Residue, then its C-alpha position, 0 to 999 in steps of 0.5 A: x500500500x505504501x509503495x503504491x503511494x496510497x495514504x493508509x487510513x485508521x482502519x488500515x493501521x488497525x488491521x496491521x496492528x491486529x496482525x502484529x498482535x496475532x504474530x507477537x511482533x513487537x518491532x513491527x508494532x513499534x514501527x507502525x506506531x511511529x509511522x501512524x504518529x508521523x502521519x498524524x493518525x496515532x491519536x485516532x480512537x481505533x488506532x489507539x485501541x489496537x496499539x494498546x492491544x498489540x503492545x499488550x499481546x507482545x508483552x510490552x506492558x509499559x508501552x501499552x499502559x503509556x498509550x492507554x494512559x494518554x487517551x483522552x477518551x477510551x472505549x470499552x475495547x481499550x479498557x478490556x485490553x488492559x484488563x485481560x492483559x492484567x489477568x493473563x499475566x497474574x496481575x489480579x490486584x492491578x486488574x481490580x484497580x483498572x476496573x475501578x478507574x474505568x468506573x470512575x472515568x465514566x468514559x464507557x460502560x463495562x460490558x460482558x467482556x469487562x466483567x469476565x476479566x474482573x470476575x476472573x481476577x476476583x476468583x484468583x484473589x478469593x475476594x468473595x465480597x468483591x465477587x458478590x458486588x460484581x455479580x450484583x453489578x451484572x444484575x443491576x445493569x441487566x447484563x446478559x449472563x451468557x456462557x462465558x460470564x456464567x462460567x466465570x461466576x461459577x468459577x469465582x464462587x467456587x474459588x472463593x469457597x462459596x459453593x452455594x453461590x456457584x450452584x445458584x448461578x448454575x441453577x439460574x442458567x438451566x436453559x442455557x447450560x453448555x459443556x463449559x458451564x457443566x465443567x465449571x460446576x464440576x470443577x467447583x464441586x471437586x475443589x470444594x470436597x463435594x466428590x459425590x455431588x460431582x459424580x451426580x452432576x456428571x450423570x445428569x450431564x450425560x442424560x442431557x446428551x452433552x458429550x464430555x471432553x478431556x476437561x470433564x474427565x479431569x475434574x471427575x477423576x480428581x473428584x474420585x481421587x480426593x474423595x477416596x473413590x477408587x473403584x469409581x475412578x477406575x471405572x471412569x478412567x476406562x469409560x474415557x476411551x471405551x465409551x467416548x473415544x478420549x485418549x488419556x493425556x498426562x493429566x488423566x494419568x496423573x489423576x490415576x496415580x494420585x488416586x492410587x497413592x492416596x489409597x496406598x496402592x503403590x504397586x498400582x501407581x508404579x505400574x501405571x507410571x511404567x506402562x503409560x505411553x508418556x513420561x511422568x511429569x512433575x505433578x505426578x511425581x509430586x503426588x507420588x512423593x507426597x504419598x510416600x511421605x504420608x505412608x512412610x514409603x521412604x525409600x520409594x520416596x527418595x527415588x521419586x524425589x531424585x527423579x523429580x529434581x532431575x526432571x524439574x531442576x528449576x522447581x523448588x518444590x522438588x528439593x523441599x519434598x525430597x528434603x522432607x523425606x530425608x528428614x522423616x528418615x532422620x538422615x540429616x546428612x541427606x537433608x543437608x546435601x539436598x538443601x545445598x544442591x538447592x542453594x547451588x542451583x539458585x533455588x529458594x523456598x517460597x515464603x508462606x503467605x496467606x490472604x483474607x478479605x476484610x471489609x472488601x479489602x484483601x490483606x496479605x500476611x507473609x510469614x516472618x513479616x512483623x512490620x505491620x502493627x496488625x501483624x504484631x498483634x497477631x504474633x502476640x496472640x499466638x502463644x495464647x491460641x496455642x495454649x487454647x489448642x492444647x487445652x481443647x485436646x489438640x496434640x501437635x504432630x511433631x513428625x511434621x517438624x522437619x528440623x533437627x531438634x531433639x527437645x520435644x517442647x521446642x519441636x511442639x512450640x515451633x510447630x504450633x507457631x507455624x500452624x497459627x502463622x500459616x493460616x492467619x487465623x489470629x488476624x481473622x479472629x480479632x478482625x471479624x464479628x463473631x459467627x462470621x465465616x473466615x476465608x483464607x487463601x494460602x499460597x502453599x499447601x497446609x501441612x497435616x498438623x495445620x489441618x488438624x489444628x484448624x479443626x480444633x480452632x473452628x470448634x473453639x471459636x465456633x467459626x466456619x473456617x474455609x482455607x484454600x490452598x493449591x486451588x483446593x478448599x478445606x471447609x472446617x465446621x465445629x471441629x470437622x472438615x469436608x476433606x475426607x481424604x486429605x494430606 
């Protein structure tokens, strides 16, 4: 076009920039930006919107934000581009900030695409109050809850541990249910420990004539694994290929290995790993390693641990898990070697953190951080809480203390301190009204002793405590938990 002497209009620049975004070509995007500026059309609404999208798609976040911030008037496409980029890159807090800026600017009304991004960000944060507000906004503005938005709402409520909200949305769209919405609801039941309900829903889905896909079976097999439903898991795994012609992938094999490991069938798990047509991935080896730790299969655990750090040398979790196996065996020399190898390779253990939503604001609590006044108050409560736990009948499982400590009292106190810190329960208990459910999001899996301690806390304080770790929920009520098959 340029060689022919034609003068490109904004539509031509928009189409060319869209091509840059699809091809992830940052150099071409920058050249087109400069050319559009030279021709005086870079400020055109359509060109600006495509520039934001192209820069974001090419990973040039600062460039995208600079163009976005200089638009005198921005449409929903521009706002949605920035929002979707934030969510895609894990900037969930920033996505909420951008959404609030959009509302405050009054430049345009949020649409379905906007709400899908915002609700997805809220889901990752586990911020139920914000999710309820977003759902109310959808209802208030009369925005159609179609397939993508309904799936986002179901996913959000599920990831906030409010499965009742997910069921409410699912029931409301009875006439418009699709495979995606069924998959979202199945994943929600599975993550919240409702294995039987997941299997019931799967049967209902089959009766409607919908054909399950790989995602469906991944949820179903996970439900069987976490619910301890071994025979059901074996049957569904077989039906994948015999009934629906679906070839299992690494995720499905991983679910089966996890299923066998949780049930203590290590022979079946090893047979599955040896006969499956793909090499085991890190997730599968972690499942095997975790089971070896719980069932005290230490020699098998060491083999699996070394295989894990060989296959995933840049994953810190493998080194920590293997170190724990050596610690359980009392082999502190082995612990030192693994820790040194981890250090030599530049790996560092991620500090534990938990977050809770109070009055619509998400507060994060990082282990070892005592700088905030509220956090200092939390640490003051730890000794009192630990004493209450002991008085109620809780006894620390000192086998969870994977440190070379001989003194029993020191081991117990270090374990109790870890339990209270990792769950942030003291902060929640002093910051919320009596009877209010406590929802905590952890970045790491809670250990078995934390799991037992929090059951006692729910009974002592008469609270429903909902903890999310690794996208799975533990619902504690009056000293019991929904997790039937937990480690």
